[in-house]
VOTORVEX-780984 format. One record per residue: residue number from 1; residue in one letter; x, y, z of N, C-alpha, C in turn. Coordinates in nm, 3 decimals. Example, Ala and Ser with C-alpha at 12.3 -4.5 7.8 and 13.67 -1.06 7.14 Angstrom:
# VOTORVEX-780984
> nr, rest, n.x, n.y, n.z, ca.x, ca.y, ca.z, c.x, c.y, c.z
> 1, A, 1.319, -0.569, 0.780, 1.230, -0.450, 0.780, 1.320, -0.330, 0.780
> 2, S, 1.285, -0.225, 0.708, 1.367, -0.106, 0.714, 1.290, 0.003, 0.787
END
This chain:
# VOTORVEX-780984
> nr, rest, n.x, n.y, n.z, ca.x, ca.y, ca.z, c.x, c.y, c.z
> 1, M, 0.107, -0.113, 0.019, -0.023, -0.004, 0.019, 0.063, 0.140, -0.002
> 2, E, 0.086, 0.214, -0.136, 0.143, 0.325, -0.109, 0.103, 0.433, 0.001
> 3, L, 0.109, 0.494, 0.079, 0.174, 0.603, 0.157, 0.090, 0.746, 0.043
> 4, Y, -0.030, 0.782, 0.080, -0.059, 0.982, 0.036, 0.102, 1.057, 0.042
> 5, R, 0.151, 1.097, -0.074, 0.236, 1.194, -0.095, 0.159, 1.341, -0.151
> 6, Q, 0.199, 1.422, -0.041, 0.185, 1.529, -0.098, 0.217, 1.630, -0.238
> 7, S, 0.143, 1.676, -0.247, 0.191, 1.711, -0.382, 0.253, 1.843, -0.390
> 8, R, 0.400, 1.837, -0.454, 0.463, 1.991, -0.451, 0.476, 2.086, -0.580
> 9, E, 0.529, 2.142, -0.625, 0.576, 2.211, -0.676, 0.690, 2.228, -0.772
> 10, L, 0.715, 2.125, -0.906, 0.815, 2.117, -0.990, 0.969, 2.189, -0.927
> 11, T, 1.054, 2.204, -0.927, 1.148, 2.257, -0.966, 1.157, 2.297, -1.158
> 12, R, 1.301, 2.441, -1.126, 1.306, 2.500, -1.267, 1.374, 2.383, -1.305
> 13, A, 1.494, 2.292, -1.324, 1.526, 2.198, -1.383, 1.466, 2.070, -1.322
> 14, E, 1.383, 2.005, -1.269, 1.299, 1.911, -1.252, 1.159, 1.958, -1.464
> 15, R, 1.105, 2.117, -1.465, 1.026, 2.090, -1.496, 1.114, 2.113, -1.661
> 16, K, 1.246, 2.147, -1.660, 1.323, 2.150, -1.843, 1.364, 2.024, -1.870
> 17, A, 1.404, 1.902, -1.706, 1.420, 1.772, -1.784, 1.351, 1.746, -1.792
> 18, I, 1.153, 1.710, -1.744, 1.084, 1.682, -1.827, 1.047, 1.743, -1.914
> 19, R, 1.039, 1.852, -1.963, 1.066, 1.893, -2.149, 1.148, 1.811, -2.222
> 20, K, 1.238, 1.825, -2.190, 1.336, 1.795, -2.253, 1.359, 1.630, -2.285
> 21, M, 1.330, 1.560, -2.197, 1.270, 1.370, -2.273, 1.125, 1.370, -2.334
> 22, V, 1.061, 1.507, -2.333, 0.953, 1.476, -2.326, 0.956, 1.439, -2.533
> 23, T, 1.021, 1.606, -2.535, 1.041, 1.644, -2.649, 1.163, 1.575, -2.769
> 24, E, 1.283, 1.492, -2.691, 1.377, 1.441, -2.728, 1.341, 1.293, -2.795
> 25, I, 1.269, 1.224, -2.675, 1.259, 1.070, -2.628, 1.107, 1.046, -2.611
> 26, C, 1.029, 1.115, -2.579, 0.881, 1.080, -2.561, 0.854, 0.975, -2.789
> 27, A, 0.815, 0.830, -2.730, 0.752, 0.820, -2.877, 0.636, 0.845, -2.898
> 28, N, 0.560, 0.907, -2.777, 0.446, 0.926, -2.828, 0.388, 1.069, -2.825
> 29, Y, 0.528, 1.129, -2.871, 0.502, 1.315, -2.871, 0.547, 1.340, -3.050
> 30, D, 0.465, 1.411, -3.082, 0.463, 1.441, -3.199, 0.542, 1.623, -3.201
> 31, N, 0.650, 1.594, -3.243, 0.747, 1.745, -3.297, 0.649, 1.781, -3.393
> 32, H, 0.642, 1.790, -3.472, 0.586, 1.907, -3.598, 0.391, 1.976, -3.543
> 33, Y, 0.320, 1.868, -3.463, 0.189, 1.874, -3.475, 0.212, 1.959, -3.295
> 34, N, 0.354, 1.895, -3.225, 0.315, 1.941, -3.057, 0.172, 1.906, -2.978
> 35, I, 0.168, 1.767, -3.054, 0.080, 1.688, -2.980, 0.090, 1.500, -2.957
> 36, C, 0.014, 1.505, -2.772, 0.060, 1.373, -2.768, -0.035, 1.270, -2.917
> 37, L, 0.029, 1.180, -2.963, -0.045, 1.102, -3.031, -0.152, 1.043, -3.007
> 38, P, -0.127, 0.936, -2.922, -0.261, 0.856, -2.857, -0.380, 0.906, -2.828
> 39, L, -0.315, 1.071, -2.754, -0.461, 1.098, -2.675, -0.536, 1.263, -2.801
> 40, D, -0.453, 1.277, -2.911, -0.430, 1.326, -3.044, -0.464, 1.532, -2.964
> 41, C, -0.399, 1.595, -2.810, -0.433, 1.665, -2.768, -0.312, 1.678, -2.727
> 42, P, -0.281, 1.869, -2.716, -0.147, 1.850, -2.649, -0.049, 1.782, -2.551
> 43, C, 0.056, 1.771, -2.527, 0.087, 1.630, -2.456, 0.125, 1.745, -2.273
> 44, Y, 0.013, 1.657, -2.209, -0.007, 1.756, -2.062, 0.118, 1.769, -2.028
> 45, M, 0.230, 1.665, -2.010, 0.351, 1.656, -1.931, 0.467, 1.790, -1.960
> 46, L, 0.402, 1.837, -2.100, 0.550, 2.002, -2.109, 0.408, 2.058, -2.053
> 47, N, 0.342, 2.085, -2.054, 0.326, 2.198, -1.933, 0.264, 2.165, -1.783
> 48, K, 0.353, 2.095, -1.733, 0.345, 2.007, -1.538, 0.406, 2.134, -1.484
> 49, W, 0.370, 2.123, -1.421, 0.395, 2.231, -1.306, 0.418, 2.151, -1.187
> 50, W, 0.345, 2.083, -1.096, 0.331, 1.963, -1.005, 0.343, 1.864, -0.948
> 51, T, 0.391, 1.774, -0.858, 0.416, 1.680, -0.885, 0.267, 1.571, -0.817
> 52, G, 0.242, 1.462, -0.917, 0.144, 1.364, -0.883, 0.110, 1.311, -0.964
> 53, A, 0.050, 1.309, -1.044, 0.010, 1.224, -1.176, 0.066, 1.176, -1.304
> 54, Y, 0.063, 1.135, -1.392, 0.213, 1.141, -1.460, 0.115, 1.102, -1.622
> 55, C, 0.214, 1.079, -1.715, 0.155, 0.995, -1.831, 0.230, 0.867, -1.823
> 56, K, 0.133, 0.856, -1.823, 0.137, 0.560, -1.787, 0.310, 0.590, -1.874
> 57, Y, 0.243, 0.662, -2.019, 0.409, 0.596, -2.078, 0.487, 0.698, -2.048
> 58, F, 0.484, 0.800, -2.046, 0.604, 0.882, -1.935, 0.658, 0.826, -1.803
> 59, Q, 0.559, 0.779, -1.766, 0.625, 0.736, -1.623, 0.736, 0.582, -1.613
> 60, N, 0.629, 0.504, -1.738, 0.702, 0.325, -1.719, 0.874, 0.334, -1.815
> 61, A, 0.845, 0.405, -1.893, 0.893, 0.440, -2.036, 1.018, 0.556, -1.985
> 62, V, 0.970, 0.660, -2.050, 1.030, 0.797, -2.011, 1.127, 0.757, -1.931
> 63, L, 0.989, 0.812, -1.838, 1.127, 0.871, -1.668, 1.296, 0.777, -1.607
> 64, P, 1.242, 0.571, -1.646, 1.327, 0.534, -1.598, 1.460, 0.603, -1.667
> 65, L, 1.428, 0.631, -1.732, 1.569, 0.641, -1.847, 1.676, 0.816, -1.750
> 66, D, 1.607, 0.820, -1.661, 1.666, 0.967, -1.580, 1.662, 0.913, -1.457
> 67, P, 1.755, 0.787, -1.380, 1.691, 0.767, -1.243, 1.637, 0.866, -1.128
> 68, I, 1.776, 0.971, -1.206, 1.774, 1.101, -1.057, 1.656, 1.145, -1.024
> 69, L, 1.591, 1.170, -1.169, 1.396, 1.266, -1.181, 1.357, 1.180, -1.166
> 70, E, 1.364, 1.016, -1.152, 1.245, 0.938, -1.105, 1.229, 0.928, -0.969
> 71, V, 1.346, 0.935, -0.898, 1.339, 0.904, -0.767, 1.289, 1.035, -0.679
> 72, A, 1.379, 1.169, -0.796, 1.299, 1.284, -0.721, 1.164, 1.313, -0.719
> 73, L, 1.092, 1.227, -0.857, 0.948, 1.259, -0.885, 0.845, 1.190, -0.849
> 74, L, 0.923, 1.043, -0.824, 0.857, 0.882, -0.786, 0.825, 0.888, -0.676
> 75, G, 0.941, 0.955, -0.596, 0.983, 0.944, -0.443, 0.992, 0.729, -0.435
> 76, R, 0.994, 0.738, -0.492, 1.019, 0.491, -0.456, 1.188, 0.524, -0.479
> 77, A, 1.254, 0.412, -0.458, 1.434, 0.366, -0.488, 1.453, 0.328, -0.671
> 78, A, 1.478, 0.435, -0.706, 1.548, 0.400, -0.864, 1.591, 0.255, -0.810
> 79, R, 1.590, 0.211, -0.957, 1.621, 0.076, -1.004, 1.808, 0.018, -1.011
> 80, F, 1.863, 0.140, -1.031, 1.996, 0.134, -1.070, 2.062, 0.177, -0.906
> 81, Q, 2.030, 0.203, -0.787, 2.103, 0.265, -0.675, 2.200, 0.123, -0.605
> 82, K, 2.331, 0.224, -0.570, 2.438, 0.136, -0.556, 2.418, 0.206, -0.373
> 83, N, 2.548, 0.111, -0.329, 2.524, 0.128, -0.168, 2.712, 0.180, -0.174
> 84, C, 2.778, 0.247, -0.192, 2.867, 0.348, -0.172, 2.914, 0.208, -0.060
> 85, P, 3.043, 0.159, -0.127, 3.173, 0.050, -0.067, 3.240, 0.173, 0.093
> 86, I, 3.275, 0.289, 0.052, 3.363, 0.321, 0.183, 3.220, 0.405, 0.295
> 87, C, 3.149, 0.478, 0.254, 3.115, 0.538, 0.344, 2.987, 0.515, 0.398
> 88, G, 2.909, 0.407, 0.296, 2.706, 0.331, 0.274, 2.674, 0.382, 0.230
> 89, A, 2.678, 0.565, 0.209, 2.611, 0.635, 0.199, 2.461, 0.559, 0.056
> 90, V, 2.377, 0.532, 0.052, 2.297, 0.521, -0.146, 2.288, 0.595, -0.243
> 91, Y, 2.348, 0.634, -0.294, 2.369, 0.708, -0.405, 2.339, 0.639, -0.593
> 92, I, 2.243, 0.739, -0.686, 2.238, 0.696, -0.817, 2.351, 0.718, -0.888
> 93, P, 2.429, 0.608, -0.946, 2.536, 0.616, -1.052, 2.452, 0.659, -1.135
> 94, V, 2.542, 0.816, -1.200, 2.580, 0.897, -1.377, 2.646, 0.850, -1.422
> 95, T, 2.754, 0.739, -1.403, 2.837, 0.692, -1.498, 2.833, 0.543, -1.390
> 96, S, 2.985, 0.525, -1.466, 2.977, 0.340, -1.429, 3.041, 0.366, -1.256
> 97, R, 3.075, 0.517, -1.217, 3.138, 0.465, -1.052, 3.116, 0.405, -1.011
> 98, A, 3.231, 0.378, -0.875, 3.219, 0.285, -0.774, 3.204, 0.303, -0.670
> 99, Y, 3.201, 0.496, -0.643, 3.211, 0.604, -0.559, 3.062, 0.670, -0.538
> 100, C, 3.036, 0.715, -0.439, 2.922, 0.791, -0.387, 3.030, 0.971, -0.454
> 101, S, 3.124, 0.998, -0.430, 3.176, 1.085, -0.443, 3.356, 1.096, -0.448
> 102, D, 3.370, 1.223, -0.472, 3.507, 1.222, -0.523, 3.597, 1.227, -0.426
> 103, A, 3.536, 1.271, -0.299, 3.662, 1.300, -0.195, 3.640, 1.048, -0.141
> 104, C, 3.513, 1.023, -0.112, 3.500, 0.837, -0.139, 3.627, 0.798, -0.239
> 105, R, 3.611, 0.881, -0.375, 3.660, 0.774, -0.456, 3.870, 0.764, -0.399
> 106, V, 3.853, 0.878, -0.349, 4.052, 0.954, -0.281, 3.993, 0.799, -0.166
> 107, T, 3.957, 0.825, -0.134, 3.965, 0.730, -0.007, 3.976, 0.632, -0.002
> 108, G, 3.940, 0.516, -0.053, 3.892, 0.436, -0.226, 4.045, 0.345, -0.246
> 109, Q, 4.118, 0.430, -0.328, 4.174, 0.475, -0.437, 4.312, 0.399, -0.253
> 110, R, 4.348, 0.560, -0.191, 4.421, 0.547, -0.078, 4.391, 0.380, -0.094
> 111, E, 4.290, 0.349, 0.021, 4.291, 0.222, 0.091, 4.348, 0.093, -0.033
> 112, A, 4.294, 0.062, -0.137, 4.365, -0.018, -0.214, 4.478, 0.050, -0.255
> 113, D, 4.500, 0.112, -0.276, 4.723, 0.112, -0.278, 4.785, 0.041, -0.122
> 114, R, 4.741, 0.089, -0.062, 4.810, 0.082, 0.096, 4.747, -0.120, 0.100
> 115, R, 4.612, -0.142, 0.067, 4.617, -0.318, 0.051, 4.777, -0.393, -0.003
> 116, R, 4.755, -0.281, -0.126, 4.820, -0.369, -0.234, 4.967, -0.330, -0.224
> 117, K, 5.025, -0.252, -0.147, 5.125, -0.251, -0.062, 5.192, -0.329, 0.024
> 118, L, 5.097, -0.311, 0.098, 5.073, -0.445, 0.219, 5.143, -0.556, 0.175
> 119, N, 5.080, -0.646, 0.054, 5.062, -0.703, 0.002, 5.205, -0.808, -0.097
> 120, R, 5.234, -0.699, -0.082, 5.350, -0.684, -0.168, 5.482, -0.693, -0.064
> 121, R, 5.540, -0.637, 0.026, 5.591, -0.631, 0.115, 5.586, -0.808, 0.167
> 122, Q, 5.465, -0.854, 0.162, 5.388, -1.015, 0.278, 5.541, -1.087, 0.202
> 123, N, 5.464, -1.093, 0.046, 5.483, -1.180, -0.022, 5.720, -1.178, -0.069
> 124, K, 5.738, -1.033, -0.051, 5.886, -1.045, -0.038, 5.957, -1.123, 0.103
> 125, G, 5.911, -1.146, 0.156, 5.996, -1.148, 0.235, 5.955, -1.313, 0.290
END
């Protein structure tokens, strides 16, 4: 059972990301006529200012392409989230990075270097 979430106004960045995804990715959007093809009317998602109801196609097929926006809008855990091996924080990787931040990456590299040097010293003796 999902808890009722209070709707909020979308940020400028979220509106911009939604508009870009609809006009560039959404298969239901017709750039020539600026309409949603199945509904034959102006696309509902382009003028969206509040969180809440979303176009089902957008929610299921387009939104998962941007996991950070998906978490911000839907409030559910992203499919691709990871736990940082250094600090344990949950993050959504934008690339194939293994750490949540540059600080954790540096700490992880230092630990790996330390372990590698320790193994070398042990194998010499």
